KEKE-3310 file (N, C-alpha, C; in steps of 0.2 Angstrom, whole numbers, plus 5000, padded with zeros to 4 digits):
npx = (5020:5032:5046:5058:5068:5082:5092:5106:5114:5129:5138:5152:5161:5171:5184:5190:5202:5203:5215:5214:5208:5219:5228:5233:5236:5230:5216:5214:5217:5206:5196:5200:5198:5184:5180:5181:5170:5158:5145:5141:5143:5153:5148:5141:5151:5164:5179:5191:5187:5185:5198:5204:5208:5221:5229:5240:5245:5261:5259:5248:5253:5263:5255:5249:5250:5263:5263:5252:5241:5240:5227:5212:5207:5218:5227:5219:5220:5233:5234:5225:5232:5244:5238:5232:5244:5248:5238:5239:5252:5249:5239:5247:5257:5252:5253:5247:5246:5249:5246:5253:5252:5261:5259:5265:5258:5264:5267:5276:5283:5280:5276:5272:5273:5270:5272:5270:5285:5292:5297:5290:5289:5295:5293:5298:5288:5286:5282:5268:5256:5256:5254:5253:5252:5259:5251:5239:5245:5258:5256:5251:5263:5272:5265:5265:5278:5282:5274:5280:5293:5290:5286:5297:5305:5298:5299:5313:5315:5308:5306:5305:5294:5284:5283)
npy = (5521:5525:5521:5528:5524:5528:5526:5528:5527:5525:5526:5521:5525:5515:5516:5505:5499:5487:5475:5473:5484:5493:5489:5490:5480:5469:5472:5472:5458:5453:5457:5450:5436:5437:5439:5427:5420:5413:5409:5418:5416:5422:5435:5441:5440:5445:5454:5449:5436:5431:5430:5422:5409:5410:5411:5400:5391:5385:5373:5368:5368:5358:5347:5345:5335:5333:5324:5321:5328:5345:5353:5360:5372:5377:5380:5390:5400:5403:5408:5419:5427:5431:5437:5448:5455:5458:5467:5477:5482:5486:5496:5506:5509:5510:5501:5487:5472:5455:5438:5422:5405:5390:5375:5359:5343:5339:5350:5359:5373:5388:5406:5419:5437:5448:5462:5470:5467:5464:5454:5456:5450:5435:5420:5405:5391:5380:5366:5368:5364:5368:5381:5397:5409:5414:5424:5437:5449:5446:5441:5452:5460:5453:5452:5466:5469:5462:5469:5481:5478:5474:5486:5494:5487:5489:5503:5503:5498:5504:5505:5491:5488:5495:5487)
npz = (5330:5318:5308:5298:5285:5277:5262:5253:5238:5230:5216:5207:5193:5184:5173:5163:5152:5139:5134:5121:5116:5117:5108:5092:5083:5089:5088:5075:5073:5079:5070:5059:5063:5066:5053:5047:5053:5047:5051:5061:5075:5083:5085:5096:5105:5117:5113:5118:5121:5108:5103:5111:5109:5104:5114:5123:5135:5143:5149:5142:5129:5130:5131:5119:5105:5093:5083:5075:5061:5057:5064:5056:5062:5069:5058:5052:5063:5062:5049:5051:5060:5053:5042:5049:5053:5040:5036:5045:5041:5028:5031:5037:5027:5015:5005:4996:5004:5003:5009:5011:5017:5020:5025:5030:5033:5044:5052:5049:5040:5030:5032:5023:5019:5007:4996:4981:4973:4984:4998:5012:5025:5031:5038:5047:5050:5064:5072:5071:5076:5089:5090:5097:5110:5126:5133:5130:5130:5126:5114:5107:5108:5100:5088:5085:5084:5073:5063:5064:5059:5046:5041:5042:5032:5020:5020:5018:5005:4994:4980:4976:4983:4977:4965)
capx = (5027:5035:5053:5060:5075:5085:5098:5109:5118:5134:5141:5158:5162:5178:5186:5195:5203:5205:5222:5212:5207:5225:5233:5230:5237:5224:5210:5214:5217:5199:5192:5202:5194:5177:5178:5180:5165:5152:5138:5139:5144:5156:5144:5140:5157:5169:5185:5195:5185:5186:5205:5206:5212:5228:5233:5241:5250:5266:5257:5244:5257:5266:5250:5247:5255:5265:5263:5246:5241:5238:5220:5210:5206:5225:5229:5215:5222:5240:5232:5222:5238:5248:5233:5232:5250:5248:5233:5242:5257:5245:5236:5252:5262:5248:5255:5243:5250:5246:5249:5252:5255:5261:5261:5265:5254:5268:5267:5282:5281:5282:5271:5276:5269:5273:5269:5274:5290:5296:5295:5290:5290:5295:5293:5297:5284:5288:5277:5262:5250:5256:5254:5250:5257:5257:5246:5237:5250:5264:5253:5251:5270:5275:5262:5267:5285:5282:5272:5286:5298:5288:5285:5304:5307:5294:5302:5320:5315:5301:5305:5303:5287:5279:5282)
capy = (5524:5523:5523:5530:5522:5531:5523:5532:5523:5529:5522:5524:5522:5513:5515:5500:5498:5480:5475:5473:5491:5497:5487:5491:5473:5464:5475:5469:5451:5451:5458:5444:5430:5438:5438:5419:5417:5413:5408:5423:5413:5427:5441:5444:5438:5450:5454:5445:5429:5429:5428:5418:5403:5412:5410:5393:5390:5381:5366:5366:5366:5352:5341:5345:5331:5335:5318:5321:5333:5352:5354:5366:5378:5380:5383:5396:5404:5405:5413:5426:5430:5434:5442:5454:5458:5461:5473:5483:5485:5490:5503:5511:5510:5511:5496:5481:5466:5448:5433:5415:5401:5384:5370:5352:5339:5338:5356:5363:5377:5395:5411:5425:5443:5452:5468:5471:5462:5464:5450:5460:5446:5428:5416:5398:5389:5374:5363:5373:5361:5371:5389:5401:5413:5413:5429:5442:5454:5443:5440:5459:5462:5449:5455:5473:5468:5460:5474:5486:5475:5474:5493:5496:5483:5493:5509:5502:5496:5507:5503:5484:5487:5497:5482)
capz = (5328:5311:5307:5291:5284:5270:5260:5247:5234:5227:5210:5204:5186:5182:5166:5162:5144:5138:5130:5114:5114:5117:5103:5085:5080:5092:5085:5068:5073:5081:5064:5054:5066:5065:5046:5046:5056:5042:5054:5066:5082:5087:5084:5102:5110:5118:5108:5121:5120:5101:5101:5117:5107:5102:5121:5124:5141:5142:5151:5137:5123:5131:5130:5112:5101:5086:5079:5070:5057:5060:5063:5052:5067:5070:5052:5052:5067:5059:5043:5053:5063:5047:5039:5053:5052:5033:5035:5049:5037:5023:5033:5038:5022:5009:5000:4996:5006:5003:5014:5010:5022:5017:5031:5029:5038:5050:5056:5047:5034:5030:5032:5019:5018:5002:4993:4975:4972:4990:5003:5018:5031:5030:5045:5047:5055:5066:5077:5070:5081:5096:5088:5102:5114:5133:5135:5125:5130:5122:5107:5105:5107:5094:5082:5084:5082:5066:5059:5064:5055:5040:5039:5040:5026:5015:5019:5016:4998:4992:4973:4976:4986:4972:4961)
cpx = (5030:5042:5054:5067:5077:5091:5100:5114:5123:5137:5147:5159:5169:5179:5192:5196:5205:5212:5220:5211:5214:5230:5230:5230:5231:5217:5209:5214:5209:5195:5194:5198:5187:5175:5178:5174:5158:5145:5136:5140:5148:5153:5143:5146:5161:5175:5190:5194:5186:5193:5208:5210:5219:5232:5234:5246:5255:5263:5252:5248:5261:5262:5248:5252:5256:5265:5257:5246:5239:5231:5218:5209:5213:5228:5225:5218:5229:5238:5230:5228:5242:5244:5233:5238:5250:5244:5236:5248:5254:5242:5242:5257:5258:5249:5251:5248:5246:5250:5248:5255:5255:5264:5260:5260:5258:5269:5273:5280:5283:5275:5275:5271:5273:5269:5273:5279:5294:5293:5296:5292:5290:5297:5293:5293:5286:5283:5271:5256:5250:5256:5250:5255:5254:5252:5244:5242:5256:5262:5253:5258:5273:5272:5264:5274:5286:5279:5277:5291:5296:5287:5292:5307:5304:5298:5310:5320:5309:5300:5302:5295:5282:5278:5282)
cpy = (5521:5525:5524:5528:5525:5528:5527:5527:5527:5524:5525:5521:5521:5513:5511:5499:5491:5481:5475:5480:5495:5495:5487:5484:5469:5466:5471:5461:5449:5452:5452:5438:5431:5437:5431:5416:5418:5412:5413:5421:5418:5434:5445:5443:5444:5449:5449:5437:5427:5427:5424:5411:5404:5411:5403:5393:5385:5373:5364:5364:5360:5346:5341:5341:5334:5330:5318:5327:5339:5352:5360:5372:5381:5383:5389:5402:5407:5410:5419:5430:5434:5439:5449:5458:5462:5467:5479:5486:5489:5496:5508:5513:5512:5506:5490:5475:5460:5443:5426:5411:5394:5379:5363:5349:5338:5344:5360:5367:5384:5400:5417:5430:5446:5458:5469:5465:5461:5459:5454:5456:5439:5424:5409:5396:5382:5372:5367:5370:5365:5379:5392:5405:5413:5418:5433:5447:5452:5442:5447:5461:5459:5452:5462:5473:5467:5465:5479:5484:5475:5481:5496:5493:5487:5499:5509:5501:5498:5505:5496:5484:5490:5492:5484)
cpz = (5322:5311:5300:5290:5277:5268:5254:5244:5230:5221:5208:5197:5185:5175:5165:5154:5144:5134:5123:5112:5114:5112:5096:5082:5083:5089:5078:5068:5075:5074:5059:5057:5064:5057:5043:5049:5052:5045:5060:5073:5086:5088:5091:5107:5111:5114:5112:5121:5113:5099:5107:5115:5105:5109:5123:5129:5139:5144:5145:5131:5124:5130:5123:5108:5095:5081:5074:5066:5061:5059:5060:5056:5068:5064:5051:5056:5065:5054:5046:5056:5058:5043:5043:5053:5045:5033:5039:5045:5031:5025:5034:5033:5015:5004:5001:4998:5005:5007:5011:5015:5019:5023:5028:5034:5044:5055:5054:5040:5034:5030:5028:5018:5013:4999:4987:4973:4978:4995:5009:5025:5029:5036:5044:5052:5057:5072:5077:5075:5087:5095:5094:5106:5122:5136:5129:5124:5126:5115:5104:5103:5101:5088:5080:5082:5075:5061:5059:5059:5048:5037:5037:5034:5020:5014:5017:5008:4995:4984:4972:4978:4981:4966:4954)
residu = (UNK:UNK:UNK:UNK:UNK:UNK:UNK:UNK:UNK:UNK:UNK:UNK:UNK:UNK:UNK:UNK:UNK:UNK:UNK:UNK:UNK:UNK:UNK:UNK:UNK:UNK:UNK:UNK:UNK:UNK:UNK:UNK:UNK:UNK:UNK:UNK:UNK:UNK:UNK:UNK:UNK:UNK:UNK:UNK:UNK:UNK:UNK:UNK:UNK:UNK:UNK:UNK:UNK:UNK:UNK:UNK:UNK:UNK:UNK:UNK:UNK:UNK:UNK:UNK:UNK:UNK:UNK:UNK:UNK:UNK:UNK:UNK:UNK:UNK:UNK:UNK:UNK:UNK:UNK:UNK:UNK:UNK:UNK:UNK:UNK:UNK:UNK:UNK:UNK:UNK:UNK:UNK:UNK:UNK:UNK:UNK:UNK:UNK:UNK:UNK:UNK:UNK:UNK:UNK:UNK:UNK:UNK:UNK:UNK:UNK:UNK:UNK:UNK:UNK:UNK:UNK:UNK:UNK:UNK:UNK:UNK:UNK:UNK:UNK:UNK:UNK:UNK:UNK:UNK:UNK:UNK:UNK:UNK:UNK:UNK:UNK:UNK:UNK:UNK:UNK:UNK:UNK:UNK:UNK:UNK:UNK:UNK:UNK:UNK:UNK:UNK:UNK:UNK:UNK:UNK:UNK:UNK:UNK:UNK:UNK:UNK:UNK:UNK)
# end
């Protein structure tokens, strides 16, 4: 006597979109970070992992000392953040944007985005050693807020933006 067992498998396809796919700013931030990856370390990493260092919890921030110099990795993260903002503004306005960051060894300084003769965005940086956001969602919201602010500034002063 033989018994025959039949099994059927059902598969469901879930469509989940990541926060990076939903945010133009985060997509550009991923591109900026990958552009700095000269050895191809991030080539196979998921986008969320590439920008994971931008997420710093309150607990982690409180443990980061502001006594020492700002490490080069943090300086690069800050530069990538503002470059992503500049590129997003550039794509939406058609105006070439440039970025400069100036940080003292103590973690104080400026980040400036400009086009032509117009300063599109100027931010004071304080405690740069602790640069980061509590979540990717808040990172995206702040980046998109700064992009919108920059676009409004370019639209308000088009002659200065043409330089």
